[in-house]
Structure formats: structure tokens, C-alpha cells
C-alpha positions as CSV (number, residue, x, y, z in Angstrom):
1,M,0.0,0.0,-0.1
2,V,1.4,3.4,-1.0
3,K,0.8,6.2,1.7
4,T,0.5,9.7,0.2
5,N,0.1,13.1,1.8
6,S,-2.9,14.1,0.0
7,I,-5.1,17.0,1.2
8,D,-8.9,16.7,0.3
9,R,-9.9,19.6,-2.3
10,E,-12.6,21.0,-0.2
11,F,-10.5,21.1,2.8
12,F,-7.7,22.9,1.1
13,A,-10.3,25.6,-0.3
14,Q,-11.6,26.3,3.0
15,Y,-8.1,26.6,4.5
16,I,-7.1,29.1,1.9
17,S,-10.3,31.1,2.5
18,Y,-9.7,31.1,6.1
19,A,-6.3,32.2,5.6
20,R,-7.2,35.0,3.3
21,K,-10.0,36.4,5.6
22,N,-8.1,36.2,9.0
23,F,-4.5,36.8,8.5
24,K,-2.9,40.0,7.1
25,P,0.8,39.6,8.2
26,K,2.7,42.6,9.0
27,I,6.4,43.0,8.4
28,T,8.3,44.1,11.6
29,E,11.2,46.6,11.6
30,S,13.7,43.7,12.0
31,I,12.4,42.0,9.1
32,Q,12.2,45.3,7.0
33,M,16.1,45.6,7.7
34,D,16.7,42.0,6.6
35,L,14.6,42.6,3.3
36,V,16.7,45.7,2.7
37,S,20.1,43.7,3.3
38,E,18.9,40.7,1.1
39,Y,17.9,43.1,-1.8
40,V,21.2,44.9,-1.5
41,A,23.2,41.5,-1.4
42,M,21.3,40.5,-4.6
43,R,22.2,43.7,-6.3
44,S,25.6,43.6,-5.4
45,L,26.0,40.0,-7.2
46,G,25.2,42.0,-10.5
47,N,28.0,44.6,-10.0
48,T,30.6,41.7,-10.3
49,R,29.2,40.4,-13.7
50,K,28.2,43.9,-15.0
51,T,24.7,43.0,-15.0
52,I,21.6,43.9,-12.7
53,T,20.6,41.0,-11.0
54,A,17.9,42.4,-8.7
55,T,15.4,45.0,-9.6
56,P,12.9,46.7,-7.5
57,R,10.4,44.2,-8.8
58,Q,12.5,41.3,-6.9
59,L,12.2,43.4,-3.8
60,E,8.4,43.7,-4.1
61,S,8.2,40.0,-4.9
62,M,10.2,39.2,-1.7
63,I,7.7,41.2,0.1
64,R,4.7,39.7,-1.2
65,L,6.1,36.0,-1.1
66,S,7.0,36.5,2.5
67,E,3.8,37.9,3.5
68,A,2.1,34.9,1.5
69,I,4.2,32.4,3.3
70,A,3.3,33.9,6.6
71,K,-0.2,33.7,5.7
72,M,-0.1,30.2,4.8
73,R,1.3,29.3,8.3
74,C,-1.6,31.4,9.7
75,S,0.6,33.9,11.2
76,H,0.0,37.7,11.9
77,E,3.7,38.5,11.4
78,V,6.3,37.8,8.9
79,E,9.1,35.9,10.4
80,K,12.8,35.4,9.2
81,C,12.0,31.8,8.1
82,D,9.2,33.4,5.7
83,L,11.8,35.7,4.3
84,D,14.5,33.2,4.0
85,E,12.1,30.9,1.9
86,A,11.1,34.1,-0.1
87,V,14.6,34.8,-1.0
88,R,15.4,31.1,-1.8
89,L,12.4,31.2,-4.2
90,I,13.4,34.4,-5.8
91,K,17.1,33.2,-6.3
92,H,16.0,29.9,-7.6
93,A,13.7,31.7,-10.3
94,M,16.5,34.1,-11.1
95,Q,19.0,31.0,-12.2
């Protein structure tokens, strides 16, 4: 017998609806500073290759992804782990 980690479609839809209605994660001061430093680090990668690797769009994407990941966890605040995952996703998408 094969064991899967499947989630019922109806339950998943209700979960998403609940998270959308009840959670609007806020970005704290410390996370804002981490966002800026991650963005600056991404920009500096481009300086060595004479190309721009991060634009303001990537910063906006990091913000939206961090908030979405926090919302998935049903959290009212964006945490460092949310930002780390957003950065990982952005870097992977840029490769």
C-alpha cells in the first residue's frame, strides 16, 4: 500500500479562504532591515558581472512572497523563516 500526503480539495479551499480572511501579516522593523540587506546582497551580485541581478520588482516579490508564506502558516507577523524561503524562491527563479 502506498501512503500519500494528499489533502482533500474542499478542505484545502476552506483553508485558503480562512487564511485570506483572517490573516494580514505585518512586516516588523527587523524583517524590513533583513529585506533590505537581502535585496542589497542580490544587487551587489550584479556588480561583479556587470549586470543587474535584482530590480525593485524582485524586492516587491520578496515582500509579497514573505507575506504569503506567513499567511500560509496562519501568522500575523512575517518571520525570518518566511523571508528566507522567499529569498530562496526568488534566487531559484533568477537562475
